[in-house]
N, C-alpha and C positions, 0 to 999 in steps of 0.2 A: 385337075380341079379339085377331087377330093381329096387329095394329096394337102394342098394346100391349105383346106380345112381343117383337115387335124392337124397339122402344123401350128394355125394358130390357135385352139384351144388347147396345147399345149405350152405356150408363152406363159411364164409366170404371172404376169399382172391381168390375164384373162380369168381375175375371180375373185371375192372379197376376202382380204385375208383376213379381217377381225370376224368375220360368217364361220371362216370356214376352221381357224381356230378356237373359237366358243365349239363349233359343233366336233373336233375332235377330242376339246375338253372335257366333254356332256359322255363321248364312250371310250377314253380311259377312266374315266370318274366313276362310270356305270358298272364298270367289266374289269378292268383294270389292265397295266402293262403284258401282261403275259398273253390273255385270253382274247386281246384285240390284235386283231390283222392288219395287215395293210391293205386285205378286200376291205376288209371292215369300215376302216379310213374313206377308204377311195370311195365308196356307196356312201358314207355319211357328209362327205364333201363334197361330191360329184367331180371329184379331180382323179386323173388317172396314174397310175402310181410313177410315170416317169415326171409327171406334173409337180407331184408331192413330193417327189425327192427333192426337184429344182427350188419349188418352194420353202421347204420346210427341212430339208437333209435326211439323215437317217430316221427311223422309227423311236432313237433315244431322242435324238434332238425336238423329233414333234412330241413325245412323251415332257420333255423338260419346257419347251412352249406351251404346255398345255397347263404345268404346273405352274409356271410364271405368273400366268394368266389369273389363275386360281387367287394365288399368293396376292396378285395387285389389288384383289375385291376384299381378301381380307386386310391388307394395309390400309386399303380406303376406309374400311368398318372402322378400323382401329384409331384411325385419325380422326373422325368425326367424333366417337363415344370417350374416348378415354381423356377424357378433361381431366385435369388436376384442377381445375379451382372448384367442381362440384363434390360433393360430399363423396367419398370412395365406393359406396356402392351403389349411388345412383348412378354413375359414371358405369360403373362393371354391369350394372343390369342391362343399360343401356348399348353396351358392347356384345354383353350376352344376345340382346334379340337380336341386334344386325349381324351376328354371325349365324343366329338361327335361321336368320332369311336366306343367308346363302346357302346352308344347309339343306333347304325345302325349296330352291330354285327353282325344282320342276314337281311333278304332282307328289310325287314321294320323296320321301326324306333319305337322303343318299350318304349324308355325314359327311364327313370332311374329304376334300379330296388328296392332301397331305397325310393323314393319320388314319384312313380305314384304306388307302390306296396305294399309297408310294410306301408305304410300310412294309406292305407285303412282299414287297420286292426285292429288298434291300440286299438281303444275301445274293443270289443270283445277279444283281446289279449294283455294282461299287459305284458308279455314277449316282447314280436313285439315292446312293446310303449318303451320299456327301450332299446331293440337296435336301435330300430331310434334316440332316444335319444343319445348313447352313438356314433352312426357315424355322427350326427351333429355335437357333439362336439370335434371329430377327425377333422372334417374338416376346423371347425372354426381355431384349433391350427393348422393344415397345412397353411394355410389363414393366418393367423396373425402373422407365424412365417416367411413367406415367404414376408409380407411388413415391416415388424421387422430388415430381413437383407436388403433389398432396399434402408432402412432409415441410416443402416449402413454404405452402399456401396455410399450413396449421392444420388441415384436414387429417393428418395422419399424425401422431405424437413422433418425434425425432428421433426415439429409439426402435422405431419400428424397422425389421428388418426387412428391405424391399425386394431383397434378393428371394427369401422365402415365401411372401408374399405371391411371387413371380410364380413363382416354381408351382404353388398350390392352385393359383388361376389358372395355368397352364393344364394342371392336373385334371383340375374341371371342365376344362374345355375338352380335353382329349376323352372326358369319360361320357360328357353329352352328344358328342362325335360319334361315337361306338353306337350309345342306344339310339342315335336318330336312326342310324345304318339298320341297327336290327329291327324298325320298325315302330319306336316309339314315337307316340305324336307329339306336336310341336310344343303345343298348349302343355303338356303334360312334362315336360323337357324343363319350359322355361319356370314352372313352378319348382320343378327343383332345384335349378341356381337361384332363386329365390331365395329359399329355403337353407342353401348352402352358403350364400354369403356371407351373413354375419357370422358364422363359426370360419370361415376362411378369413376375415378382415380382425378376427381377435386371436387367431394362430401364432402370431409374433407381436 
């Protein structure tokens, strides 16, 4: 009977996958890839090592799924905020507010999973470097598309360099991610964003 119970608990569907991914994401986000052990993940999810391997694969696979979960939230925030029909400063303000909500989703500001956690692991983990590059390219594409749409609707001059503006916005995003990780308050970071956006938009 005891053996039967143990086998039942090890089955891959005897868990809530979404909650497990959220727990894994939170753990990697806070501690980073190298400092997070499989025992840590087991404790956070309530799953045994064999169950974790069966459900999520290797530790790198688990990290990739955590990163994908985080990025999906960033993409959703971008999709609802970056409206090319709005004045660019207004839309970008909404975008940064939604991103800061993600950065501060827990009691303290963890900053960005991508820029504050993945970045530190790229030299030792080539797959993570590839993932980081893909995320940056995805964000670049979203921002460039936003600025090009704003040009079509007359919200930006046609001569504006959308690529340059996307680069500057992403630089600002990375900057506030680091400040959030360092302990700066959410309200103070939003003030920095609001003061910086006019200069960013006039730079091209």
